[in-house]
N, CA, C and O atoms as a GROMACS GRO file, in nm:
protein
  564
    1MET      N    1  -2.884   2.235   4.581
    1MET     CA    2  -2.864   2.138   4.686
    1MET      C    3  -2.897   2.006   4.633
    1MET      O    4  -2.824   1.907   4.643
    2ALA      N    5  -3.026   2.010   4.567
    2ALA     CA    6  -3.057   1.852   4.519
    2ALA      C    7  -2.954   1.814   4.419
    2ALA      O    8  -2.916   1.699   4.435
    3ILE      N    9  -2.906   1.868   4.334
    3ILE     CA   10  -2.805   1.839   4.229
    3ILE      C   11  -2.679   1.786   4.326
    3ILE      O   12  -2.645   1.673   4.292
    4ILE      N   13  -2.605   1.836   4.432
    4ILE     CA   14  -2.515   1.794   4.496
    4ILE      C   15  -2.558   1.662   4.554
    4ILE      O   16  -2.477   1.569   4.561
    5LEU      N   17  -2.700   1.648   4.603
    5LEU     CA   18  -2.703   1.521   4.670
    5LEU      C   19  -2.712   1.436   4.592
    5LEU      O   20  -2.682   1.325   4.637
    6ILE      N   21  -2.754   1.442   4.443
    6ILE     CA   22  -2.765   1.344   4.332
    6ILE      C   23  -2.657   1.306   4.304
    6ILE      O   24  -2.636   1.186   4.290
    7ILE      N   25  -2.544   1.414   4.287
    7ILE     CA   26  -2.423   1.351   4.258
    7ILE      C   27  -2.343   1.267   4.363
    7ILE      O   28  -2.274   1.171   4.330
    8ALA      N   29  -2.358   1.310   4.487
    8ALA     CA   30  -2.310   1.228   4.597
    8ALA      C   31  -2.375   1.094   4.588
    8ALA      O   32  -2.293   1.010   4.626
    9ALA      N   33  -2.470   1.048   4.559
    9ALA     CA   34  -2.562   0.928   4.560
    9ALA      C   35  -2.509   0.853   4.466
    9ALA      O   36  -2.496   0.731   4.484
   10ILE      N   37  -2.464   0.927   4.331
   10ILE     CA   38  -2.413   0.842   4.235
   10ILE      C   39  -2.250   0.796   4.266
   10ILE      O   40  -2.200   0.691   4.228
   11ALA      N   41  -2.178   0.906   4.349
   11ALA     CA   42  -2.046   0.894   4.345
   11ALA      C   43  -2.013   0.806   4.456
   11ALA      O   44  -1.912   0.737   4.448
   12LEU      N   45  -2.090   0.802   4.563
   12LEU     CA   46  -2.054   0.725   4.690
   12LEU      C   47  -2.037   0.568   4.692
   12LEU      O   48  -1.951   0.503   4.751
   13PRO      N   49  -2.136   0.524   4.617
   13PRO     CA   50  -2.093   0.355   4.585
   13PRO      C   51  -1.978   0.355   4.543
   13PRO      O   52  -1.900   0.284   4.607
   14ASN      N   53  -1.925   0.425   4.430
   14ASN     CA   54  -1.793   0.392   4.370
   14ASN      C   55  -1.689   0.435   4.456
   14ASN      O   56  -1.575   0.392   4.438
   15VAL      N   57  -1.716   0.518   4.550
   15VAL     CA   58  -1.589   0.540   4.663
   15VAL      C   59  -1.578   0.417   4.744
   15VAL      O   60  -1.467   0.370   4.769
   16ILE      N   61  -1.693   0.361   4.789
   16ILE     CA   62  -1.712   0.252   4.872
   16ILE      C   63  -1.627   0.143   4.803
   16ILE      O   64  -1.517   0.104   4.842
   17VAL      N   65  -1.697   0.097   4.688
   17VAL     CA   66  -1.628  -0.009   4.634
   17VAL      C   67  -1.473   0.000   4.607
   17VAL      O   68  -1.415  -0.108   4.609
   18ARG      N   69  -1.400   0.106   4.584
   18ARG     CA   70  -1.275   0.135   4.564
   18ARG      C   71  -1.202   0.139   4.676
   18ARG      O   72  -1.086   0.101   4.656
   19SER      N   73  -1.229   0.174   4.799
   19SER     CA   74  -1.194   0.180   4.926
   19SER      C   75  -1.201   0.014   4.946
   19SER      O   76  -1.096  -0.036   4.987
   20HIS      N   77  -1.282  -0.055   4.927
   20HIS     CA   78  -1.305  -0.206   4.970
   20HIS      C   79  -1.178  -0.299   4.879
   20HIS      O   80  -1.114  -0.398   4.915
   21MET      N   81  -1.175  -0.229   4.763
   21MET     CA   82  -1.077  -0.315   4.671
   21MET      C   83  -0.922  -0.283   4.736
   21MET      O   84  -0.843  -0.376   4.755
   22ILE      N   85  -0.894  -0.170   4.762
   22ILE     CA   86  -0.776  -0.123   4.834
   22ILE      C   87  -0.749  -0.182   4.931
   22ILE      O   88  -0.634  -0.222   4.949
   23ALA      N   89  -0.843  -0.205   5.017
   23ALA     CA   90  -0.813  -0.292   5.174
   23ALA      C   91  -0.807  -0.427   5.139
   23ALA      O   92  -0.741  -0.494   5.219
   24ASN      N   93  -0.862  -0.497   5.034
   24ASN     CA   94  -0.853  -0.638   4.976
   24ASN      C   95  -0.704  -0.642   4.951
   24ASN      O   96  -0.630  -0.715   5.018
   25GLU      N   97  -0.660  -0.562   4.855
   25GLU     CA   98  -0.544  -0.583   4.805
   25GLU      C   99  -0.421  -0.558   4.890
   25GLU      O  100  -0.316  -0.615   4.856
   26ALA      N  101  -0.423  -0.485   4.988
   26ALA     CA  102  -0.351  -0.459   5.090
   26ALA      C  103  -0.355  -0.583   5.200
   26ALA      O  104  -0.264  -0.592   5.283
   27ALA      N  105  -0.461  -0.675   5.196
   27ALA     CA  106  -0.476  -0.785   5.286
   27ALA      C  107  -0.420  -0.868   5.211
   27ALA      O  108  -0.356  -0.953   5.274
   28ALA      N  109  -0.420  -0.883   5.052
   28ALA     CA  110  -0.354  -0.984   5.001
   28ALA      C  111  -0.231  -0.998   4.992
   28ALA      O  112  -0.185  -1.111   4.971
   29VAL      N  113  -0.149  -0.888   5.007
   29VAL     CA  114  -0.009  -0.844   5.016
   29VAL      C  115   0.041  -0.893   5.119
   29VAL      O  116   0.140  -0.965   5.111
   30GLY      N  117  -0.018  -0.863   5.238
   30GLY     CA  118  -0.013  -0.932   5.376
   30GLY      C  119  -0.016  -1.048   5.401
   30GLY      O  120   0.055  -1.100   5.487
   31SER      N  121  -0.112  -1.122   5.318
   31SER     CA  122  -0.105  -1.290   5.330
   31SER      C  123  -0.013  -1.331   5.243
   31SER      O  124   0.038  -1.434   5.287
   32LEU      N  125   0.037  -1.294   5.129
   32LEU     CA  126   0.146  -1.335   5.076
   32LEU      C  127   0.281  -1.357   5.154
   32LEU      O  128   0.356  -1.455   5.164
   33ARG      N  129   0.286  -1.214   5.213
   33ARG     CA  130   0.419  -1.186   5.327
   33ARG      C  131   0.397  -1.322   5.427
   33ARG      O  132   0.490  -1.400   5.451
   34THR      N  133   0.281  -1.337   5.473
   34THR     CA  134   0.253  -1.430   5.590
   34THR      C  135   0.295  -1.573   5.545
   34THR      O  136   0.350  -1.647   5.627
   35ILE      N  137   0.267  -1.617   5.406
   35ILE     CA  138   0.260  -1.750   5.369
   35ILE      C  139   0.432  -1.757   5.337
   35ILE      O  140   0.504  -1.844   5.387
   36ASN      N  141   0.476  -1.661   5.255
   36ASN     CA  142   0.647  -1.667   5.253
   36ASN      C  143   0.706  -1.699   5.382
   36ASN      O  144   0.779  -1.797   5.394
   37THR      N  145   0.678  -1.622   5.480
   37THR     CA  146   0.737  -1.629   5.592
   37THR      C  147   0.733  -1.777   5.690
   37THR      O  148   0.820  -1.826   5.761
   38GLU      N  149   0.593  -1.821   5.658
   38GLU     CA  150   0.560  -1.950   5.710
   38GLU      C  151   0.616  -2.082   5.614
   38GLU      O  152   0.621  -2.196   5.661
   39CYS      N  153   0.651  -2.056   5.499
   39CYS     CA  154   0.716  -2.157   5.433
   39CYS      C  155   0.854  -2.160   5.453
   39CYS      O  156   0.915  -2.266   5.438
   40VAL      N  157   0.915  -2.046   5.490
   40VAL     CA  158   1.044  -2.060   5.552
   40VAL      C  159   1.058  -2.140   5.682
   40VAL      O  160   1.149  -2.219   5.708
   41THR      N  161   0.956  -2.106   5.758
   41THR     CA  162   0.956  -2.165   5.900
   41THR      C  163   0.940  -2.306   5.869
   41THR      O  164   1.017  -2.390   5.915
   42TYR      N  165   0.830  -2.338   5.784
   42TYR     CA  166   0.828  -2.480   5.773
   42TYR      C  167   0.907  -2.561   5.724
   42TYR      O  168   0.890  -2.682   5.739
   43SER      N  169   1.014  -2.509   5.653
   43SER     CA  170   1.131  -2.569   5.571
   43SER      C  171   1.247  -2.568   5.696
   43SER      O  172   1.326  -2.663   5.696
   44GLY      N  173   1.257  -2.480   5.787
   44GLY     CA  174   1.326  -2.485   5.895
   44GLY      C  175   1.281  -2.590   5.979
   44GLY      O  176   1.364  -2.673   6.016
   45LEU      N  177   1.154  -2.599   6.019
   45LEU     CA  178   1.108  -2.702   6.121
   45LEU      C  179   1.125  -2.861   6.092
   45LEU      O  180   1.153  -2.946   6.176
   46TYR      N  181   1.100  -2.880   5.955
   46TYR     CA  182   1.058  -3.002   5.914
   46TYR      C  183   1.210  -3.068   5.808
   46TYR      O  184   1.249  -3.184   5.804
   47HIS      N  185   1.257  -2.973   5.748
   47HIS     CA  186   1.410  -3.018   5.707
   47HIS      C  187   1.380  -3.085   5.573
   47HIS      O  188   1.470  -3.145   5.514
   48ILE      N  189   1.228  -3.074   5.512
   48ILE     CA  190   1.225  -3.159   5.371
   48ILE      C  191   1.191  -3.018   5.276
   48ILE      O  192   1.136  -3.022   5.166
   49GLY      N  193   1.225  -2.930   5.327
   49GLY     CA  194   1.199  -2.795   5.216
   49GLY      C  195   1.078  -2.747   5.214
   49GLY      O  196   0.998  -2.794   5.294
   50PHE      N  197   1.036  -2.650   5.128
   50PHE     CA  198   0.889  -2.609   5.138
   50PHE      C  199   0.763  -2.712   5.158
   50PHE      O  200   0.786  -2.832   5.152
   51PRO      N  201   0.656  -2.674   5.177
   51PRO     CA  202   0.537  -2.760   5.165
   51PRO      C  203   0.513  -2.784   5.046
   51PRO      O  204   0.552  -2.713   4.953
   52SER      N  205   0.424  -2.918   5.031
   52SER     CA  206   0.404  -2.941   4.886
   52SER      C  207   0.239  -2.890   4.861
   52SER      O  208   0.181  -2.893   4.752
   53THR      N  209   0.191  -2.852   4.966
   53THR     CA  210   0.062  -2.772   4.948
   53THR      C  211   0.025  -2.660   5.056
   53THR      O  212   0.066  -2.673   5.171
   54LEU      N  213  -0.040  -2.569   5.025
   54LEU     CA  214  -0.059  -2.447   5.107
   54LEU      C  215  -0.135  -2.506   5.220
   54LEU      O  216  -0.100  -2.460   5.329
   55ALA      N  217  -0.247  -2.612   5.225
   55ALA     CA  218  -0.303  -2.672   5.339
   55ALA      C  219  -0.213  -2.707   5.438
   55ALA      O  220  -0.234  -2.671   5.554
   56ARG      N  221  -0.108  -2.778   5.406
   56ARG     CA  222   0.006  -2.825   5.489
   56ARG      C  223   0.052  -2.724   5.630
   56ARG      O  224   0.087  -2.755   5.743
   57LEU      N  225   0.033  -2.594   5.566
   57LEU     CA  226   0.065  -2.478   5.650
   57LEU      C  227  -0.061  -2.431   5.763
   57LEU      O  228  -0.056  -2.342   5.848
   58GLY      N  229  -0.173  -2.526   5.730
   58GLY     CA  230  -0.265  -2.492   5.822
   58GLY      C  231  -0.308  -2.598   5.944
   58GLY      O  232  -0.240  -2.701   5.957
   59PRO      N  233  -0.400  -2.577   6.015
   59PRO     CA  234  -0.458  -2.664   6.106
   59PRO      C  235  -0.499  -2.781   6.049
   59PRO      O  236  -0.587  -2.761   5.965
   60ALA      N  237  -0.469  -2.899   6.063
   60ALA     CA  238  -0.587  -3.016   6.008
   60ALA      C  239  -0.567  -3.141   6.115
   60ALA      O  240  -0.616  -3.252   6.099
   61GLY      N  241  -0.494  -3.106   6.214
   61GLY     CA  242  -0.467  -3.202   6.341
   61GLY      C  243  -0.364  -3.173   6.418
   61GLY      O  244  -0.344  -3.059   6.461
   62SER      N  245  -0.296  -3.262   6.441
   62SER     CA  246  -0.172  -3.237   6.562
   62SER      C  247  -0.096  -3.189   6.474
   62SER      O  248  -0.107  -3.215   6.354
   63VAL      N  249   0.000  -3.103   6.528
   63VAL     CA  250   0.134  -3.042   6.477
   63VAL      C  251   0.239  -3.129   6.420
   63VAL      O  252   0.315  -3.186   6.497
   64SER      N  253   0.250  -3.146   6.282
   64SER     CA  254   0.339  -3.250   6.172
   64SER      C  255   0.346  -3.153   6.070
   64SER      O  256   0.304  -3.037   6.069
   65SER      N  257   0.413  -3.224   5.975
   65SER     CA  258   0.468  -3.184   5.855
   65SER      C  259   0.345  -3.167   5.765
   65SER      O  260   0.343  -3.093   5.667
   66THR      N  261   0.239  -3.247   5.811
   66THR     CA  262   0.116  -3.223   5.710
   66THR      C  263   0.016  -3.137   5.780
   66THR      O  264  -0.097  -3.130   5.730
   67SER      N  265   0.041  -3.075   5.881
   67SER     CA  266  -0.068  -2.991   5.961
   67SER      C  267   0.013  -2.891   6.055
   67SER      O  268  -0.014  -2.891   6.176
   68ALA      N  269   0.118  -2.799   6.000
   68ALA     CA  270   0.195  -2.754   6.056
   68ALA      C  271   0.137  -2.627   6.153
   68ALA      O  272   0.207  -2.580   6.243
   69GLN      N  273   0.019  -2.585   6.127
   69GLN     CA  274  -0.064  -2.503   6.210
   69GLN      C  275   0.022  -2.349   6.216
   69GLN      O  276   0.034  -2.273   6.312
   70LEU      N  277   0.068  -2.339   6.093
   70LEU     CA  278   0.138  -2.202   6.079
   70LEU      C  279   0.076  -2.096   6.040
   70LEU      O  280   0.120  -1.985   6.067
   71ILE      N  281  -0.047  -2.115   5.965
   71ILE     CA  282  -0.148  -2.034   5.919
   71ILE      C  283  -0.296  -2.071   5.950
   71ILE      O  284  -0.321  -2.187   5.983
   72ASP      N  285  -0.390  -1.982   5.940
   72ASP     CA  286  -0.523  -2.003   5.970
   72ASP      C  287  -0.596  -2.087   5.872
   72ASP      O  288  -0.557  -2.076   5.756
   73SER      N  289  -0.690  -2.163   5.893
   73SER     CA  290  -0.773  -2.268   5.804
   73SER      C  291  -0.818  -2.189   5.692
   73SER      O  292  -0.819  -2.251   5.586
   74VAL      N  293  -0.853  -2.073   5.687
   74VAL     CA  294  -0.922  -1.965   5.590
   74VAL      C  295  -0.804  -1.938   5.472
   74VAL      O  296  -0.834  -1.950   5.354
   75LEU      N  297  -0.681  -1.903   5.511
   75LEU     CA  298  -0.604  -1.886   5.425
   75LEU      C  299  -0.511  -2.011   5.382
   75LEU      O  300  -0.434  -2.003   5.286
   76ALA      N  301  -0.524  -2.120   5.459
   76ALA     CA  302  -0.468  -2.260   5.416
   76ALA      C  303  -0.574  -2.304   5.294
   76ALA      O  304  -0.526  -2.364   5.198
   77GLY      N  305  -0.720  -2.274   5.297
   77GLY     CA  306  -0.801  -2.303   5.208
   77GLY      C  307  -0.790  -2.231   5.063
   77GLY      O  308  -0.852  -2.261   4.962
   78GLY      N  309  -0.699  -2.134   5.080
   78GLY     CA  310  -0.665  -2.077   4.946
   78GLY      C  311  -0.782  -1.940   4.895
   78GLY      O  312  -0.799  -1.905   4.778
   79GLU      N  313  -0.835  -1.892   4.992
   79GLU     CA  314  -0.923  -1.780   4.955
   79GLU      C  315  -0.919  -1.717   5.091
   79GLU      O  316  -0.930  -1.778   5.198
   80ASN      N  317  -0.895  -1.544   5.069
   80ASN     CA  318  -0.928  -1.470   5.190
   80ASN      C  319  -0.947  -1.342   5.149
   80ASN      O  320  -0.870  -1.320   5.055
   81ASN      N  321  -1.012  -1.252   5.175
   81ASN     CA  322  -1.039  -1.125   5.176
   81ASN      C  323  -1.078  -1.085   5.032
   81ASN      O  324  -1.049  -0.973   4.988
   82GLY      N  325  -1.153  -1.190   4.949
   82GLY     CA  326  -1.180  -1.131   4.826
   82GLY      C  327  -1.057  -1.209   4.725
   82GLY      O  328  -1.096  -1.230   4.610
   83TYR      N  329  -0.969  -1.236   4.745
   83TYR     CA  330  -0.862  -1.307   4.683
   83TYR      C  331  -0.863  -1.458   4.690
   83TYR      O  332  -0.923  -1.520   4.777
   84ALA      N  333  -0.794  -1.512   4.591
   84ALA     CA  334  -0.788  -1.664   4.555
   84ALA      C  335  -0.638  -1.663   4.566
   84ALA      O  336  -0.582  -1.561   4.529
   85PHE      N  337  -0.566  -1.762   4.613
   85PHE     CA  338  -0.409  -1.791   4.630
   85PHE      C  339  -0.403  -1.930   4.575
   85PHE      O  340  -0.476  -2.025   4.608
   86THR      N  341  -0.308  -1.929   4.488
   86THR     CA  342  -0.261  -2.021   4.415
   86THR      C  343  -0.128  -2.055   4.463
   86THR      O  344  -0.042  -1.968   4.444
   87TYR      N  345  -0.084  -2.181   4.533
   87TYR     CA  346   0.044  -2.250   4.559
   87TYR      C  347   0.098  -2.329   4.475
   87TYR      O  348   0.023  -2.425   4.454
   88VAL      N  349   0.203  -2.334   4.412
   88VAL     CA  350   0.252  -2.441   4.323
   88VAL      C  351   0.380  -2.488   4.381
   88VAL      O  352   0.471  -2.409   4.358
   89PRO      N  353   0.409  -2.579   4.441
   89PRO     CA  354   0.548  -2.639   4.486
   89PRO      C  355   0.645  -2.672   4.355
   89PRO      O  356   0.595  -2.709   4.249
   90GLY      N  357   0.764  -2.657   4.371
   90GLY     CA  358   0.890  -2.708   4.267
   90GLY      C  359   0.878  -2.856   4.282
   90GLY      O  360   0.834  -2.923   4.376
   91ALA      N  361   0.925  -2.889   4.171
   91ALA     CA  362   0.983  -3.009   4.170
   91ALA      C  363   1.056  -3.073   4.281
   91ALA      O  364   1.164  -3.016   4.293
   92PRO      N  365   1.038  -3.189   4.388
   92PRO     CA  366   1.123  -3.216   4.460
   92PRO      C  367   1.262  -3.284   4.399
   92PRO      O  368   1.261  -3.357   4.300
   93VAL      N  369   1.348  -3.258   4.454
   93VAL     CA  370   1.509  -3.309   4.427
   93VAL      C  371   1.531  -3.387   4.571
   93VAL      O  372   1.527  -3.324   4.677
   94SER      N  373   1.555  -3.521   4.565
   94SER     CA  374   1.569  -3.593   4.657
   94SER      C  375   1.491  -3.588   4.785
   94SER      O  376   1.528  -3.618   4.898
   95GLY      N  377   1.371  -3.542   4.741
   95GLY     CA  378   1.248  -3.558   4.853
   95GLY      C  379   1.266  -3.402   4.905
   95GLY      O  380   1.213  -3.376   5.012
   96VAL      N  381   1.326  -3.312   4.848
   96VAL     CA  382   1.331  -3.192   4.913
   96VAL      C  383   1.264  -3.084   4.804
   96VAL      O  384   1.300  -3.083   4.686
   97ILE      N  385   1.178  -3.005   4.850
   97ILE     CA  386   1.101  -2.902   4.760
   97ILE      C  387   1.184  -2.766   4.801
   97ILE      O  388   1.192  -2.702   4.906
   98SER      N  389   1.242  -2.752   4.675
   98SER     CA  390   1.332  -2.606   4.731
   98SER      C  391   1.282  -2.464   4.652
   98SER      O  392   1.345  -2.359   4.645
   99THR      N  393   1.152  -2.493   4.595
   99THR     CA  394   1.120  -2.397   4.512
   99THR      C  395   0.954  -2.387   4.529
   99THR      O  396   0.887  -2.484   4.564
  100TYR      N  397   0.910  -2.281   4.506
  100TYR     CA  398   0.758  -2.245   4.483
  100TYR      C  399   0.686  -2.117   4.445
  100TYR      O  400   0.735  -2.011   4.484
  101THR      N  401   0.597  -2.116   4.387
  101THR     CA  402   0.534  -2.013   4.320
  101THR      C  403   0.406  -1.995   4.402
  101THR      O  404   0.349  -2.091   4.454
  102LEU      N  405   0.360  -1.856   4.410
  102LEU     CA  406   0.252  -1.831   4.493
  102LEU      C  407   0.154  -1.714   4.424
  102LEU      O  408   0.194  -1.601   4.452
  103SER      N  409   0.064  -1.717   4.359
  103SER     CA  410  -0.035  -1.608   4.312
  103SER      C  411  -0.146  -1.585   4.384
  103SER      O  412  -0.204  -1.674   4.447
  104ALA      N  413  -0.188  -1.442   4.376
  104ALA     CA  414  -0.322  -1.412   4.437
  104ALA      C  415  -0.401  -1.318   4.338
  104ALA      O  416  -0.362  -1.206   4.307
  105SER      N  417  -0.513  -1.375   4.292
  105SER     CA  418  -0.578  -1.296   4.198
  105SER      C  419  -0.745  -1.283   4.276
  105SER      O  420  -0.807  -1.358   4.351
  106PRO      N  421  -0.776  -1.152   4.216
  106PRO     CA  422  -0.905  -1.108   4.269
  106PRO      C  423  -0.997  -1.209   4.258
  106PRO      O  424  -0.984  -1.260   4.147
  107ILE      N  425  -1.088  -1.264   4.325
  107ILE     CA  426  -1.207  -1.336   4.276
  107ILE      C  427  -1.297  -1.305   4.200
  107ILE      O  428  -1.360  -1.385   4.130
  108THR      N  429  -1.318  -1.159   4.206
  108THR     CA  430  -1.423  -1.100   4.108
  108THR      C  431  -1.333  -0.960   4.068
  108THR      O  432  -1.360  -0.854   4.124
  109PRO      N  433  -1.227  -0.968   3.968
  109PRO     CA  434  -1.179  -0.846   3.921
  109PRO      C  435  -1.256  -0.716   3.926
  109PRO      O  436  -1.372  -0.717   3.885
  110GLY      N  437  -1.213  -0.624   3.965
  110GLY     CA  438  -1.278  -0.501   3.939
  110GLY      C  439  -1.390  -0.472   4.044
  110GLY      O  440  -1.454  -0.367   4.043
  111GLN      N  441  -1.410  -0.575   4.137
  111GLN     CA  442  -1.494  -0.580   4.280
  111GLN      C  443  -1.430  -0.607   4.379
  111GLN      O  444  -1.425  -0.523   4.469
  112THR      N  445  -1.358  -0.737   4.393
  112THR     CA  446  -1.298  -0.745   4.497
  112THR      C  447  -1.159  -0.716   4.517
  112THR      O  448  -1.105  -0.742   4.625
  113GLY      N  449  -1.093  -0.660   4.412
  113GLY     CA  450  -0.958  -0.602   4.378
  113GLY      C  451  -0.941  -0.588   4.252
  113GLY      O  452  -1.012  -0.641   4.166
  114GLN      N  453  -0.831  -0.504   4.227
  114GLN     CA  454  -0.788  -0.452   4.069
  114GLN      C  455  -0.688  -0.545   4.042
  114GLN      O  456  -0.693  -0.614   3.941
  115ARG      N  457  -0.563  -0.555   4.155
  115ARG     CA  458  -0.440  -0.600   4.068
  115ARG      C  459  -0.427  -0.740   4.114
  115ARG      O  460  -0.495  -0.786   4.206
  116PHE      N  461  -0.333  -0.814   4.043
  116PHE     CA  462  -0.271  -0.961   4.066
  116PHE      C  463  -0.164  -0.967   4.098
  116PHE      O  464  -0.076  -0.897   4.047
  117PHE      N  465  -0.142  -1.059   4.198
  117PHE     CA  466  -0.002  -1.044   4.272
  117PHE      C  467   0.066  -1.223   4.250
  117PHE      O  468   0.006  -1.330   4.240
  118TYR      N  469   0.214  -1.190   4.249
  118TYR     CA  470   0.291  -1.284   4.241
  118TYR      C  471   0.417  -1.285   4.335
  118TYR      O  472   0.481  -1.182   4.356
  119THR      N  473   0.445  -1.396   4.387
  119THR     CA  474   0.587  -1.414   4.464
  119THR      C  475   0.635  -1.550   4.467
  119THR      O  476   0.565  -1.637   4.416
  120ASP      N  477   0.762  -1.584   4.526
  120ASP     CA  478   0.816  -1.693   4.506
  120ASP      C  479   0.894  -1.725   4.648
  120ASP      O  480   0.869  -1.664   4.752
  121GLN      N  481   0.985  -1.822   4.639
  121GLN     CA  482   1.054  -1.852   4.757
  121GLN      C  483   1.157  -1.716   4.794
  121GLN      O  484   1.191  -1.695   4.910
  122SER      N  485   1.198  -1.633   4.685
  122SER     CA  486   1.271  -1.518   4.701
  122SER      C  487   1.208  -1.399   4.791
  122SER      O  488   1.274  -1.307   4.840
  123GLY      N  489   1.066  -1.418   4.804
  123GLY     CA  490   1.018  -1.336   4.891
  123GLY      C  491   0.938  -1.198   4.834
  123GLY      O  492   0.851  -1.138   4.898
  124VAL      N  493   0.985  -1.162   4.705
  124VAL     CA  494   0.970  -1.040   4.627
  124VAL      C  495   0.805  -1.053   4.595
  124VAL      O  496   0.760  -1.162   4.560
  125ILE      N  497   0.745  -0.970   4.604
  125ILE     CA  498   0.623  -0.970   4.587
  125ILE      C  499   0.581  -0.875   4.456
  125ILE      O  500   0.611  -0.756   4.458
  126ARG      N  501   0.515  -0.927   4.349
  126ARG     CA  502   0.519  -0.841   4.227
  126ARG      C  503   0.355  -0.834   4.200
  126ARG      O  504   0.270  -0.901   4.260
  127SER      N  505   0.333  -0.745   4.105
  127SER     CA  506   0.181  -0.717   4.066
  127SER      C  507   0.180  -0.682   3.953
  127SER      O  508   0.282  -0.635   3.903
  128ASN      N  509   0.053  -0.696   3.877
  128ASN     CA  510   0.007  -0.676   3.756
  128ASN      C  511  -0.132  -0.620   3.754
  128ASN      O  512  -0.215  -0.676   3.826
  129LEU      N  513  -0.162  -0.539   3.698
  129LEU     CA  514  -0.291  -0.462   3.680
  129LEU      C  515  -0.405  -0.547   3.609
  129LEU      O  516  -0.515  -0.566   3.662
  130SER      N  517  -0.367  -0.600   3.475
  130SER     CA  518  -0.443  -0.665   3.404
  130SER      C  519  -0.484  -0.803   3.373
  130SER      O  520  -0.580  -0.847   3.310
  131ALA      N  521  -0.362  -0.873   3.447
  131ALA     CA  522  -0.349  -1.022   3.420
  131ALA      C  523  -0.296  -1.093   3.511
  131ALA      O  524  -0.259  -1.028   3.609
  132THR      N  525  -0.274  -1.236   3.514
  132THR     CA  526  -0.236  -1.284   3.628
  132THR      C  527  -0.057  -1.247   3.648
  132THR      O  528   0.010  -1.251   3.545
  133ALA      N  529   0.003  -1.217   3.763
  133ALA     CA  530   0.104  -1.162   3.772
  133ALA      C  531   0.209  -1.292   3.767
  133ALA      O  532   0.192  -1.407   3.806
  134THR      N  533   0.332  -1.227   3.699
  134THR     CA  534   0.437  -1.357   3.706
  134THR      C  535   0.570  -1.278   3.767
  134THR      O  536   0.573  -1.162   3.809
  135VAL      N  537   0.669  -1.365   3.759
  135VAL     CA  538   0.801  -1.321   3.801
  135VAL      C  539   0.882  -1.200   3.726
  135VAL      O  540   0.978  -1.137   3.771
  136SER      N  541   0.819  -1.186   3.607
  136SER     CA  542   0.865  -1.058   3.526
  136SER      C  543   0.807  -0.943   3.543
  136SER      O  544   0.865  -0.841   3.506
  137ASP      N  545   0.695  -0.938   3.598
  137ASP     CA  546   0.614  -0.819   3.666
  137ASP      C  547   0.700  -0.744   3.752
  137ASP      O  548   0.802  -0.794   3.800
  138ALA      N  549   0.657  -0.607   3.777
  138ALA     CA  550   0.725  -0.495   3.872
  138ALA      C  551   0.694  -0.530   4.026
  138ALA      O  552   0.585  -0.571   4.065
  139PRO      N  553   0.799  -0.510   4.102
  139PRO     CA  554   0.786  -0.551   4.228
  139PRO      C  555   0.692  -0.444   4.294
  139PRO      O  556   0.690  -0.327   4.255
  140VAL      N  557   0.605  -0.495   4.405
  140VAL     CA  558   0.527  -0.420   4.491
  140VAL      C  559   0.586  -0.324   4.571
  140VAL      O  560   0.639  -0.382   4.667
  141GLN      N  561   0.607  -0.164   4.577
  141GLN     CA  562   0.647  -0.064   4.610
  141GLN      C  563   0.606  -0.058   4.778
  141GLN      O  564   0.636   0.040   4.845
   0.00000   0.00000   0.00000
């Protein structure tokens, strides 16, 4: 009985950390989907293409193209559920931003998450187990 309790005491923290990482990864994918959707909404509302920063999708004042209030302030700040989000707009053409890239990386790999994620204006979310994900990585299933 004592041996079983010792093994359980050793294994339980690993199970808790792993389940926490899985939950964070699921939340990161959900956040990427939300940002993709709200970038399309932003583009349709303001007719200037995609936002120039992630913060423009968040609340910072009255509703406008610089404070669209489409996502919460935490996500607009670039961190959520153990992941850091990096939004990079494409170069504007005639004042319109028609492309962007968005990545989500665990703040502490192996603790807050294992996988790295990537998406762009196509809406396809991709992942990589060991490095920052790119457009050439496999889509999330």
